[in-house]
N, C-alpha and C positions, 0 to 999 in steps of 0.2 A: 565703742564698737564701730568699725568702719564698714560701710556698704559700698561695694564696687559696682561699676556699670549701672549706676542709677540714671534714670531718665529725667531730664529737666523739662517741665511743662510750660515754661514762661516765654517761649517764642516758638514759631512754627518749625524751626529746625529740629526740635525735640532731640537735642544732643543726648546720646545714651552712653556716654563715657565718663560721667561724673563719679567722683569718689567723695562720699559724705560721711561725716562722723555723727553718730547717734549716741547720746550719753547713756550711762548704765541704766538709768530709769526709763529710757526710751522717750523722753519728752523733748529735749532740745536737739536740734539738727543743724549742722553747719557744713558747708562744702569745704573739702580739702583740696580738690584738684578738678580742673576742667570747667569751673564755673566762670561765666562772663560777668560783666558788671550788672547786667540785667538780672541774672540768676542770683548773684550775691545780694542784691538789694531785696529780692523776694525772700531769700532765706534769712536775711537779717531781721525781718519782721515776723514772717510765718514760722521760722525755725525755732523761735524762743518758746520757753515753757509758758510764758504769759499769753502767747497767741492762742494756745489751746484752752484757755480758761474764760474766753469771752462767753457771756451768757445771753440768752434770748431776751428780747424786750418787747413790751407792748406799751405804746405811747410813752416811751422813754423809761419805763419801769422794768427792772429785772424780774423775770418770771421763769417758770420751768418751761422746758421744751413742749410738754403736753399742753400747757396753758397757752403758749404762743401759737401752736397749731390750731387749738380750739378758736382762738381769736381770729386767726387767718381764715378759717372756714366760715366763721360768722360774717367776716368782712366780705368775702366773695359771694356768699349767698344773697347779700343785699345789693349786689351790682349786676348790671346787665351787659356792659360793653368793656370787658377787660382786655388789656394788651399785655402779653408776656414778652419780656425782652431781657437784655443783658446777654444771657445764654453763652457766656464764656465758661463752658462746662464740658464734661467728657461724654462719651457715647451713651452710657447708661443714664446719665443725668438728662441728656437731651430726649431720650426715649420717655422718661418720666414727665418732662416738661410738655411734650406733645400729647401725652395721655391726659394731662391736666387741661391742655388747650382744647382738646376734643370734648372733654367733659363740660367745660365752661362755654364753649363756642367762642373762644378768644381769637384775637389777632396775634400772630407770632412774628417777630422780627429780631434778628441779631442787632446788637448795639452798633456793629460795623456794617450794617446791611447796605446802606447807600454806597459805601466804599467798595464792598465786595461785588456789587452789581455792575461796576465798571468793567470787570472782567467777564462776568457771567453773561451780560447783555451781548457782548461780541460773540461769545461761544454759542449762544442761542441763535443769533442772527446768521452767522456765516461759518462757525467752527474756528478752530485754531490748532496750530501745530505746536505742541509743547513737549518738554522733556522732563527728566527727573533729576534730582540732586546727584544721584550716582552717575548718570550719563554726563552731566556737566562736569563732574569731578574727574572722570576717567577719560573723556573723549574730547572735550572742547579745546580747540586751539585758538579761538577768539571769543572773548567775553565782552559784551557791550553792557555797561552798567548805567542805568538811568536813575537819576536822583541820588539820594544818599541813604535810602531805607535799607539797602543791603548791609550797611554798617551800623546805622543808628537803631534800626528795629531788629536786626539779626546779627548781633555783634561777632559771632564766630563764623560767619559765612566765608570770609576770606580764609581763615585758618582751616576750616573743614572741607571747603569745596574748591576754592580757587588755588590755594597753595598748601595742600595737605602733605603730610610726611611721606605718604606712599600712595600710588595709584595702581590700577590693575594692568595698565599698559602705558606705553610712551606715545605722546602725540607725535605725529610725523613732522610737524613744524613747531618752532618755539611758540609758546602761548603769548598772545597779544591781548591787551586790555584797552578798551575805549571807555572813558567817562564822558557822558553827554552833558551833564549838568555841572554847574560850579559846585565843588565840594569843599568842605572845611579841612583844616589841617589834620584833624584826627582821622578823618576818612582817607585822606591822601597818604598819611603815614601807615595806614593799615594795608595798603596795596603792596603786593610782593615786589621785591627788587629782582633785577635780572630778567625782566620781561619788557617788551616794548609797550609803552604807554602813550596813548594819544588822548589828550584832554581837549574837548571841544568847548567846555566852559560856556555853555549857552546861558544867556541872561534869563532871569526869571520871566516866565510867560512866553519864552521863545521856543520851548521844547516842542510844542506841536508843529511849528514850522520846520524845525530841524528834522524831526522824524519824517514829516511828509517829504522834505527835500531828499533825505537819504533814500526813501522809498523810490522816488523818481529816478535818482541817480543809479541805483542798482538795477532798476528796470530798463535803463537805457533810454529814458525819455529826454527830449531836447530841452533841458532846463538850464537856467543860469544860477549856479550855487551862490553867487554874490548877492542874490536877492534876499538871502536870509541875513538880516541885520544883526550885528554883534558876534558873528561867528565867521572866522576866516574861511573863504571859499576853498582854499587849497586844503585846509583841514577836513572839510566836508568831503571833498573829492578823494582824499587819502583814506578816509574812513570807509567810503563806498568801495574803494579798491580792495581794502582789507576784507570787507564783507564778501565780495565776490571771490576772493582768493582762499577764503577759509575752507577747511575740509569738514569742520564741525563747529559752526558758530552758534552762540547762545546769547539772546538778548534778555537781560534781567531787569525786572522792575517791580515796584510795590505799588499797588493801586492807591494806597493811602498817600503816596507822594504826589499823585496827579491831582493837585488841588486847583482846578480851574473849571469853568463851566463846560459841560458836555465832554468831560474827560474820556468818556467811553469812545469818542471819535478818535482820540489819540491811540487808544488800545486797538481800535479797528485799523488804523494806519500801520501799526506795528504788525498786526496779523497779515495785512496785505503784503508788506515788505518781506515777511518771512516766507509767504507762499511764493513770491517772485524768486527769491533766492533758491528755493528748493527745485527750481527748474534745472539748475546747473550744479548745485552743491547740496550740502546738508546743513540746515539751519533750523533752530527751534526757539521758542520762547520759554522763559522760566519766571512766571509771575509768583513772587514770594508772598505768601499769606499764611494763615493758620494760627497766627498769634491771637490770643483771647478766644481760642476755640471756634473761630468763625467757620473754617472749613468743616470741622466736625459737626457743628450744628446744622449747617446747610446739607451735608451729606446724609445725616440721619433723617432730616426732613424729606429729602428727595427719595431715599430708600423707602420710606413709609407711605408717602403720598403720591409720588410721581412728579411733583413740582417742587422747586426750590423755595427759599425764603425771599421776600416776606409773603405771608399767606394768612387767610382768615378761615377759621373753622366754624363760623356762624352758620345757622340753618342746617346743621348736620352734614355739611359737605365742605370740601377744601376748595378755596378760591385763591389763585395766584394773580396778584396785580400790584407790581412794585410802586407805581405812582400813588396808588390808593392806600396801601397798607404799610408803607415805610414808617418806622417809629417816629422820626422827626416830624413827618407830615401829619400823622395821626394826632400827635401832641399839639402841633401848631393849630390844627383845626378844632381842637377840643372835643374829639370824637370818642375818647375813652373815659370811663368813669372810675377805673382803678388800674394802677400799674403794678404788675408782678415782675420784680426784678430778680433774676436768678444768675448768680455770679460767683464762681469758686476759684477762678484763676487770676482775675485782675483786681487791683485795689482802687481803680479809678472811681471817682464819685459818679453816682447815677443821676439822671435828670431830676430836677426839682420843679416840675410844672405847678403853677399856682393853683392851689385848691384841689389837686388830684391826690386821692389816698394812695399810699404806697405800701406794698408788702414786699419785703426784701429777704431773700435767701442769699447771704453774702459771705465772702471770704472773711476770715477772722479779723483782718486789719482794715476792713472797709470803714470809711468815715461815715458814721451814722449820726444824723441830727435828731433832735427830740420830736420833730414833726412826723417822723416815720411811724405809721400805725403799728406795724409788726415787723420785727427783725429777728431772723433765725440764723445763727451762724452755722456754716456748713464746712465740711472737710474739703481741703484742697487736694485734688488728685496728684499722686506722686509724692505727697508728704503725709497726709492724714488718712488717705484712702487709696486703694488701687483703682486704676481706671484705664481707659483707652482713648487716644487722641489721633487724629489724622494729621500726617506730616504736611509740610508746606507744599510739596510737589503733588499732593492729592492722590498718591498711589499707595502709600504705606500707612497702616495703622499700628502705632506702637503701644505696648503695654507699659503703664506706669505703676511700679510696685509701691505698696505702702511702706513708709520708712519708720513710722511710729504709731503708737496707739494713743490717740488724744481724747477719744470719747466723742468727737464731733461726728454727727451724722453725715453721710455722703449726700450729695444733691439728690441722687436717685431715691435714697431711703426717705429723706425729709419730704420731698415733693410727693412721693407715693403715699406717705402717711396723710398728707393733706388731701390728696385725691380720695382716699378711703373715707375721710370724714364728709365728703361731699356726695358720696354714693347714695 
C-alpha cells in the first residue's frame, strides 16, 4: 500500500511530497519517492518491523510499559533537581513535557539550545528581517549561502527552494548565488547550473571578518576589502555590488555551522547588513533550523510561558536565563540530580554525565546502555503516530500523519501517563 504526500519529519524543511510504501500488515515502511539521504537513513531503521518491537527496560532488564512508568515515577519522586532535555518531539509531546516540568519544578532545555540561542539572542536584542521558504523560492534573485548546512543538514534545500521545477512568478533578473565558505564537492555539485555563482571560499575562522566587511561595503563605509586575509578583495567588492543590485536578496545560514566563540555577534552583523540593504532594496535572512524539533519545542515553550528556552520551573514560576539553565552548563556544574531525556525524532546518543541517573523516552533505534535507569520507547511522529511540527522558516506548522500501527505510545501519551503517576 502506497501513501502519497507523506511528510518527512527528519529535517526542518518538512518535505511533504514523499511517497512511501507500507506493507500489507502495516508494519514495515519504506520510501519510494522524494526521500533524501537523511530520510532514507531514518526509514531504513525506523521503518522496519523490528523497530516497532523495542521493549521498555529498567536497569537493562526488559519490562512492561506499566512497570517502566512505575519505575520512572519512583525515580523522579526521589529527586529534587531534575532537568528535562532532548526535546526533539512534536507539539503535543512538548506540551506534555512542559506539564511534567511544571509538576517537577524542572529545568527545561532543548539539546540544541545553545546553538538555537545564537539566532534568538539577536532577535531579542535588536530584531531581524527574515523571510519564508516560499518567498525565497518564488522571489529571490540573489542567494548568499553561508557554510554548508544548507546541503548537509537540509539535503533537499536546493531541489525544493533554490532550483524548483516551478515557481509562482519569474524573477526580473537571473538568479545569482554566492557561497561564502569553502564547500566540498558534494555541496558544489548540488548547486544549480545556468546561474551566476560567486565563490568567496573564506578560510575557516574568517567568516566573521568576511561578513563584517560585506556589511561595511554595502553600507558605503570607507574600508579596504584587502584587509580580509584569504579572500580576494575584488570578489568581496563584486559580492557587495550584487547585494546592492538585488531586487530580492536572501542570506541563508544554519546556526549550527557557526562554531566559533560569540557566534551570535556574527548573526548580529548579518542582521545589521540586511537592515542596511533594506534602505535601497529588499533583503532578508533565512536562518535554517527546525531539525530535531528545536523550533517546535521553543515555540510551544514560548506560547505557554511567554519566554523561550532554556527555562526553570522551580519555585512554582518560570525563569528564563540562558547562561544559567543551558543543558551543557547545568551538567558541567553538576546541578541536576536526574536527567529526563525525551527524544522521538533523532537517534543521536544522549549525554552520559558521570553518576547522573537517566530516564529516557526514546526513538526506537536510540542506542541505550545498561546504565540507563529507565528506558521507554516512544512513537516517531510521521511514522508511528500523527503529530505537528514547526517548519524551518518558523511560520508554518505541518501535520504528520501516522503511517503504521506499531503499538508504540506517542511522547504525549507516555509522558502524560508518567505525570499522572506523580499527581
